[in-house]
C-alpha positions as CSV (number, residue, x, y, z in Angstrom):
1,X,-35.9,32.7,-4.9
2,X,-33.8,34.2,-7.7
3,X,-30.2,34.9,-7.0
4,X,-29.4,38.6,-7.5
5,X,-27.5,39.4,-10.7
6,X,-23.8,39.6,-10.3
7,X,-20.8,40.5,-12.4
8,X,-20.0,37.6,-14.8
9,X,-17.0,35.5,-13.8
10,X,-13.7,36.1,-15.7
11,X,-13.6,33.6,-18.6
12,X,-10.6,31.6,-17.3
13,X,-12.2,31.1,-13.9
14,X,-15.6,30.2,-15.4
15,X,-13.9,27.6,-17.7
16,X,-11.9,26.1,-14.8
17,X,-14.9,26.0,-12.5
18,X,-17.1,24.4,-15.2
19,X,-14.5,21.8,-16.2
20,X,-13.8,20.8,-12.6
21,X,-17.5,20.5,-11.8
22,X,-18.0,18.4,-14.9
23,X,-15.2,16.2,-13.7
24,X,-17.2,15.1,-10.6
25,X,-18.3,11.9,-12.5
26,X,-14.8,11.1,-13.7
27,X,-13.2,11.7,-10.3
28,X,-15.9,9.5,-8.7
29,X,-15.0,6.6,-10.9
30,X,-11.4,6.8,-11.8
31,X,-10.1,7.5,-8.3
32,X,-11.8,4.3,-7.1
33,X,-10.0,2.0,-9.6
34,X,-6.9,1.3,-7.5
35,X,-9.1,0.2,-4.6
36,X,-11.6,-2.2,-6.3
37,X,-9.8,-5.4,-5.5
38,X,-9.1,-4.3,-1.9
39,X,-12.8,-3.4,-1.4
40,X,-13.9,-6.7,-2.8
41,X,-11.5,-8.7,-0.6
42,X,-12.4,-6.8,2.6
43,X,-16.2,-6.4,2.3
44,X,-17.1,-9.5,0.1
45,X,-14.3,-12.0,0.6
46,X,-16.5,-14.8,-0.9
47,X,-17.0,-12.8,-4.1
48,X,-13.9,-10.6,-4.7
49,X,-15.1,-9.6,-8.2
50,X,-17.9,-7.7,-6.6
51,X,-15.5,-4.8,-6.0
52,X,-16.2,-3.9,-9.6
53,X,-19.8,-3.1,-8.7
54,X,-18.5,0.1,-6.9
55,X,-18.1,1.6,-10.4
56,X,-21.4,0.2,-11.7
57,X,-23.4,1.4,-8.8
58,X,-22.1,5.0,-9.2
59,X,-23.0,4.9,-12.9
60,X,-26.5,3.6,-12.1
61,X,-27.1,6.7,-9.9
62,X,-25.8,9.0,-12.6
63,X,-28.0,7.4,-15.2
64,X,-31.2,7.7,-13.0
65,X,-30.3,11.2,-11.9
66,X,-29.6,12.5,-15.4
67,X,-33.2,11.9,-16.4
68,X,-34.6,13.8,-13.3
69,X,-32.1,16.7,-13.0
70,X,-32.6,17.9,-16.6
71,X,-36.2,18.9,-16.2
72,X,-35.6,20.0,-12.6
73,X,-32.9,22.5,-13.7
74,X,-35.4,23.9,-16.3
75,X,-37.9,24.5,-13.5
76,X,-35.8,25.5,-10.5
77,X,-32.7,26.9,-12.2
78,X,-29.2,25.7,-12.6
79,X,-27.8,26.9,-9.3
80,X,-30.1,25.1,-6.8
81,X,-29.8,21.8,-8.8
82,X,-26.1,22.0,-9.0
83,X,-25.6,22.9,-5.4
84,X,-28.0,20.3,-4.1
85,X,-26.3,17.7,-6.2
86,X,-22.9,18.5,-4.8
87,X,-24.2,18.4,-1.3
88,X,-25.8,15.0,-1.9
89,X,-22.6,13.9,-3.4
90,X,-20.7,14.9,-0.3
91,X,-23.2,13.3,2.1
92,X,-23.2,10.0,0.1
93,X,-19.4,10.0,0.2
94,X,-19.5,10.1,4.0
95,X,-22.0,7.3,4.1
96,X,-19.8,5.2,1.8
97,X,-16.8,6.0,4.1
98,X,-18.8,4.6,7.0
99,X,-20.2,1.5,5.2
100,X,-19.6,-1.8,6.9
101,X,-20.9,-4.1,4.1
102,X,-20.7,-4.2,0.4
103,X,-24.4,-3.7,0.2
104,X,-24.3,-0.5,2.2
105,X,-21.3,0.7,0.1
106,X,-23.1,0.1,-3.1
107,X,-26.3,1.8,-1.9
108,X,-24.2,4.9,-0.9
109,X,-22.5,4.8,-4.3
110,X,-25.9,4.9,-6.1
111,X,-26.8,8.0,-4.1
112,X,-23.4,9.5,-4.8
113,X,-24.1,9.0,-8.5
114,X,-27.5,10.7,-8.1
115,X,-25.7,13.7,-6.6
116,X,-23.1,13.8,-9.4
117,X,-25.9,13.9,-12.0
118,X,-27.0,17.4,-10.9
119,X,-23.7,19.1,-11.5
120,X,-23.1,17.1,-14.6
121,X,-26.3,18.4,-16.2
122,X,-26.6,21.9,-14.7
123,X,-23.1,23.1,-15.5
124,X,-23.4,22.3,-19.2
125,X,-26.9,23.9,-19.2
126,X,-25.3,27.0,-17.5
127,X,-22.8,27.3,-20.3
128,X,-25.7,27.1,-22.8
129,X,-27.5,29.8,-20.9
130,X,-24.6,32.2,-21.1
131,X,-23.2,31.5,-24.5
132,X,-24.5,30.6,-28.0
133,X,-23.3,29.2,-31.3
134,X,-19.6,29.0,-31.9
135,X,-18.8,30.7,-28.6
136,X,-20.7,28.1,-26.7
137,X,-18.8,25.3,-28.5
138,X,-15.5,27.0,-27.7
139,X,-16.3,27.4,-24.0
140,X,-17.5,23.8,-23.8
141,X,-14.3,22.6,-25.5
142,X,-12.1,24.5,-23.1
143,X,-14.1,23.2,-20.1
144,X,-13.9,19.6,-21.5
145,X,-10.1,20.0,-21.8
146,X,-10.0,20.8,-18.1
147,X,-12.3,17.9,-17.4
148,X,-10.2,15.5,-19.4
149,X,-7.2,16.1,-17.1
150,X,-9.0,14.5,-14.1
151,X,-8.9,10.9,-15.4
152,X,-5.2,11.2,-15.9
153,X,-4.5,12.2,-12.3
154,X,-7.4,10.5,-10.4
155,X,-5.8,7.0,-10.1
156,X,-2.6,8.6,-8.8
157,X,-4.7,10.5,-6.2
158,X,-6.6,7.3,-5.3
159,X,-3.4,5.3,-5.0
160,X,-1.7,8.0,-2.9
161,X,-4.8,8.2,-0.6
162,X,-4.9,4.5,-0.2
163,X,-1.3,4.3,0.8
164,X,-1.8,6.9,3.6
165,X,-5.3,6.3,4.8
166,X,-6.7,3.1,3.3
167,X,-9.4,2.9,0.7
168,X,-12.0,4.6,2.9
169,X,-10.0,7.8,2.7
170,X,-11.0,8.2,-1.0
171,X,-14.5,8.9,0.1
172,X,-13.3,11.7,2.4
173,X,-11.5,13.2,-0.6
174,X,-14.8,13.0,-2.6
175,X,-16.7,14.8,0.1
176,X,-14.0,17.5,0.3
177,X,-14.0,17.9,-3.5
178,X,-17.8,18.3,-3.6
179,X,-17.7,20.9,-0.7
180,X,-15.0,22.9,-2.4
181,X,-16.8,22.9,-5.7
182,X,-20.1,23.9,-4.0
183,X,-18.4,26.7,-2.1
184,X,-16.6,28.0,-5.2
185,X,-19.8,28.0,-7.3
186,X,-22.0,29.5,-4.5
187,X,-19.7,32.4,-3.9
188,X,-18.7,33.2,-7.4
189,X,-21.4,32.2,-9.9
190,X,-25.0,33.4,-9.9
191,X,-28.1,31.9,-11.5
192,X,-27.8,31.7,-15.3
193,X,-31.4,30.7,-16.3
194,X,-33.6,33.7,-16.8
195,X,-37.0,33.5,-15.1
196,X,-38.8,33.8,-18.4
197,X,-37.0,30.7,-19.8
198,X,-38.1,28.5,-16.9
199,X,-40.4,25.6,-17.7
200,X,-42.9,23.8,-15.5
201,X,-42.1,20.4,-14.1
202,X,-45.0,18.2,-15.0
203,X,-44.6,14.5,-14.8
204,X,-47.4,13.9,-17.4
205,X,-45.7,16.2,-19.9
206,X,-42.3,14.5,-19.3
207,X,-43.8,11.1,-19.9
208,X,-45.6,12.3,-23.1
209,X,-42.3,13.8,-24.3
210,X,-40.5,10.6,-23.6
211,X,-43.0,8.5,-25.5
212,X,-42.8,11.0,-28.4
213,X,-39.0,10.7,-28.4
214,X,-38.9,7.0,-28.3
215,X,-41.4,6.7,-31.1
216,X,-38.7,8.1,-33.5
217,X,-36.8,5.2,-35.0
218,X,-33.6,7.2,-35.5
219,X,-33.6,8.1,-31.8
220,X,-34.2,4.5,-30.6
221,X,-31.5,3.0,-32.8
222,X,-29.0,5.7,-31.8
223,X,-29.8,5.0,-28.1
224,X,-29.1,1.3,-28.8
225,X,-25.8,2.1,-30.3
226,X,-24.9,4.5,-27.4
227,X,-25.9,1.7,-25.0
228,X,-23.3,-0.6,-26.6
229,X,-20.6,2.2,-26.5
230,X,-21.3,2.8,-22.8
231,X,-21.3,-1.0,-22.1
232,X,-17.9,-1.3,-23.7
233,X,-16.5,1.7,-21.8
234,X,-18.0,0.7,-18.4
235,X,-17.0,-3.0,-18.7
236,X,-13.4,-1.9,-19.6
237,X,-13.3,0.5,-16.6
238,X,-14.5,-2.3,-14.3
239,X,-12.1,-4.9,-15.6
240,X,-8.8,-3.0,-16.2
241,X,-7.7,-2.8,-12.5
242,X,-8.3,-6.5,-11.9
243,X,-6.5,-7.4,-15.2
244,X,-3.5,-5.4,-14.2
245,X,-3.4,-7.0,-10.7
246,X,-4.4,-10.6,-11.3
247,X,-3.0,-11.3,-14.8
248,X,0.0,-9.1,-15.1
249,X,0.9,-8.4,-11.4
250,X,1.4,-4.7,-12.2
251,X,-1.1,-3.1,-9.8
252,X,1.6,-0.6,-8.6
253,X,2.2,0.7,-12.1
254,X,-1.5,0.8,-13.0
255,X,-2.0,4.6,-12.2
256,X,0.9,5.4,-14.5
257,X,-0.4,3.4,-17.4
258,X,-3.9,4.7,-16.9
259,X,-2.7,8.3,-16.8
260,X,-0.9,7.8,-20.1
261,X,-4.0,6.2,-21.6
262,X,-6.2,9.1,-20.5
263,X,-3.8,11.7,-22.0
264,X,-3.7,9.8,-25.3
265,X,-7.5,9.5,-25.3
266,X,-7.8,13.3,-25.5
267,X,-6.6,12.9,-29.0
268,X,-9.8,11.1,-29.9
269,X,-11.8,14.3,-29.4
270,X,-9.4,16.4,-31.5
271,X,-9.4,13.7,-34.3
272,X,-13.2,13.7,-34.2
273,X,-13.3,17.4,-34.8
274,X,-11.3,17.0,-38.0
275,X,-13.0,13.9,-39.3
276,X,-16.6,14.6,-38.6
277,X,-16.8,17.6,-40.9
278,X,-15.5,15.5,-43.8
279,X,-17.1,12.1,-43.2
280,X,-20.2,12.8,-41.2
281,X,-21.1,11.6,-37.7
282,X,-22.3,8.1,-38.7
283,X,-19.1,7.2,-40.6
284,X,-16.9,8.4,-37.8
285,X,-18.8,6.2,-35.3
286,X,-18.4,3.3,-37.7
287,X,-14.6,3.9,-37.9
288,X,-14.4,4.0,-34.1
289,X,-16.3,0.7,-33.6
290,X,-14.2,-1.0,-36.3
291,X,-11.0,0.1,-34.6
292,X,-12.4,-1.2,-31.3
293,X,-13.4,-4.5,-33.0
294,X,-10.0,-5.0,-34.4
295,X,-8.3,-4.4,-31.0
296,X,-10.7,-6.8,-29.2
297,X,-10.2,-9.5,-31.9
298,X,-6.5,-9.2,-31.4
299,X,-6.7,-9.4,-27.6
300,X,-9.0,-12.4,-28.0
301,X,-6.6,-14.2,-30.3
302,X,-3.7,-13.6,-27.9
303,X,-5.8,-15.0,-25.0
304,X,-7.0,-18.1,-27.0
305,X,-3.4,-18.8,-28.2
306,X,-2.2,-18.5,-24.6
307,X,0.9,-16.5,-25.7
308,X,3.4,-15.2,-23.2
309,X,2.4,-12.7,-20.5
310,X,4.8,-10.1,-22.0
311,X,3.1,-10.3,-25.5
312,X,-0.4,-10.4,-23.9
313,X,0.4,-7.2,-21.9
314,X,1.5,-5.3,-24.9
315,X,-1.6,-6.2,-26.8
316,X,-3.8,-5.4,-23.8
317,X,-2.2,-1.9,-23.6
318,X,-3.0,-1.4,-27.2
319,X,-6.6,-2.5,-26.6
320,X,-6.9,-0.2,-23.6
321,X,-5.5,2.8,-25.6
322,X,-8.0,2.2,-28.5
323,X,-10.9,1.6,-26.1
324,X,-10.6,5.0,-24.5
325,X,-9.3,6.8,-27.6
326,X,-12.4,5.8,-29.7
327,X,-14.7,7.0,-27.0
328,X,-14.0,10.5,-28.4
329,X,-15.1,9.2,-31.8
330,X,-18.4,7.6,-30.7
331,X,-20.1,9.0,-27.6
332,X,-20.6,12.6,-28.8
333,X,-21.5,11.7,-32.4
334,X,-24.0,9.0,-31.5
335,X,-25.7,11.4,-29.0
336,X,-25.7,14.1,-31.7
337,X,-27.3,11.7,-34.2
338,X,-30.1,11.0,-31.7
339,X,-30.6,14.7,-31.0
340,X,-31.1,15.7,-34.7
341,X,-34.9,15.2,-34.7
342,X,-35.3,16.6,-31.1
343,X,-34.8,20.3,-31.5
344,X,-38.3,21.0,-30.1
345,X,-37.4,19.2,-26.8
346,X,-33.7,19.1,-26.7
347,X,-33.4,19.2,-22.9
348,X,-35.7,16.3,-22.2
349,X,-34.3,14.4,-25.2
350,X,-30.7,14.7,-24.0
351,X,-31.6,13.6,-20.5
352,X,-33.6,10.7,-21.7
353,X,-30.9,9.5,-24.2
354,X,-28.1,9.7,-21.7
355,X,-30.1,8.1,-18.9
356,X,-31.4,5.1,-20.9
357,X,-28.0,4.5,-22.6
358,X,-26.2,4.6,-19.2
359,X,-28.7,2.3,-17.4
360,X,-29.0,-0.2,-20.3
361,X,-25.2,-0.1,-20.8
362,X,-24.8,-1.0,-17.2
363,X,-27.1,-4.0,-17.6
364,X,-24.7,-5.4,-20.2
365,X,-21.4,-4.3,-18.6
366,X,-22.0,-5.6,-15.0
367,X,-22.3,-9.3,-16.0
368,X,-19.4,-8.9,-18.4
369,X,-17.2,-7.5,-15.7
370,X,-18.3,-10.1,-13.1
371,X,-17.4,-12.9,-15.6
372,X,-13.7,-12.1,-15.1
373,X,-12.0,-15.5,-14.6
374,X,-8.3,-14.6,-14.4
375,X,-8.0,-14.0,-18.2
376,X,-8.8,-11.2,-20.6
377,X,-11.2,-13.4,-22.6
378,X,-14.5,-12.5,-21.0
379,X,-13.9,-8.9,-21.7
380,X,-12.4,-9.2,-25.2
381,X,-14.9,-11.7,-26.5
382,X,-17.7,-9.7,-25.0
383,X,-16.5,-6.5,-26.7
384,X,-16.2,-8.4,-30.0
385,X,-19.9,-9.3,-29.8
386,X,-20.9,-5.8,-28.8
387,X,-18.9,-4.1,-31.6
388,X,-20.6,-6.4,-34.2
389,X,-24.0,-5.5,-32.8
390,X,-23.2,-1.8,-32.9
391,X,-22.0,-2.0,-36.5
392,X,-25.1,-3.9,-37.4
393,X,-27.3,-1.2,-35.8
394,X,-25.5,1.6,-37.5
395,X,-26.7,0.2,-40.9
396,X,-30.3,0.8,-39.7
397,X,-29.7,4.5,-39.3
398,X,-30.5,6.9,-42.2
399,X,-27.7,8.4,-44.3
400,X,-25.2,9.9,-41.9
401,X,-26.2,13.5,-41.3
402,X,-23.9,16.4,-41.9
403,X,-22.6,18.4,-39.0
404,X,-24.9,21.1,-37.8
405,X,-22.8,24.3,-37.5
406,X,-25.7,26.6,-37.2
407,X,-25.8,29.3,-34.5
408,X,-29.5,29.3,-34.0
409,X,-30.8,29.7,-30.5
410,X,-32.8,26.7,-29.5
411,X,-33.6,27.5,-26.0
412,X,-32.1,26.1,-22.7
413,X,-30.4,22.8,-22.8
414,X,-30.3,20.5,-19.9
415,X,-27.8,17.8,-20.6
416,X,-24.6,17.4,-22.5
417,X,-24.2,15.4,-25.7
418,X,-20.7,14.4,-24.8
419,X,-18.7,12.1,-22.7
420,X,-20.5,9.4,-20.7
421,X,-18.2,10.3,-17.8
């Protein structure tokens, strides 16, 4: 049943609400990072590295859910998909809080990721419903700026909660967060998708659209590159807490270093906005991968040479800064390249691209993270190989397209072409 029309939210409130809802994915991953080794030691003492899977399981749920929630939001509207996703997120958080084994915890995290996918897709689609052209880009940028603040503070929150309640308390915080966001949205924001713009949810049509999308070479190559970018990001997220604790014995200062890295990484998006108009999306992605390659080669060289811990730590910090900074140069641009031929089915295309890249990226990142052996070499050497593959794939794309700055209305969108988190 359609929600009655109501007065639009003040712009500042709408931006804050959108940004915080978008941050559900980042909060669901980054707040967990200080707890990974503790979870592994408590629930899987024979395989302590398995604590990393808490991050991977969440991303798996997000990847699967992204594909489903896009078409659902086109059919049912943004509001029910967003609210249902937040409720599922809260319920799964409570299941994770009560989990007595690593298997039950991972299953709950997958469900939590499924819940996070609904708000992730629906809130960006809601922005697209209400705004167009340059105004839409402006609102999205403001909301993203709010969203980007969460990775900076989430590890602090996680560490603070662990100190007072233990790692299980983090899941109570997730449930409260989801309930607060759901209540705020339910009370203040009505449905944004007009009835005449709704589309039927037909599995056959979705599968035909998926086949049509994957038959386009430019799209499949871009998905492969995006898979590599996500694999590097997820593998780094999984490995960083253990590297800080096991190699450098700096677990207490990890939230501070990660917060600084998150703040610096915001500059990647601003730099991208300046470079992409001059160089084109493909060249900016190549620049990002080359920078990532140089950083991972340097970290590998330090590891192979067995230099002092102090030197290794400085090089690792540089690697970490570059890894997250270059995300702003790669994720959005690769997604946009894939979307260029898909104007006729942008919603399904965006959902499919993000879902496949996330799931396939996980398939690479999980064994890379589990290979941690007390050194940085499994991560750094793995990233070297991935960067080389990504650069090779970029050469198979057509001439880098120019930036599309048009304001044409292309109908409702269902997924963002932005950050993987």
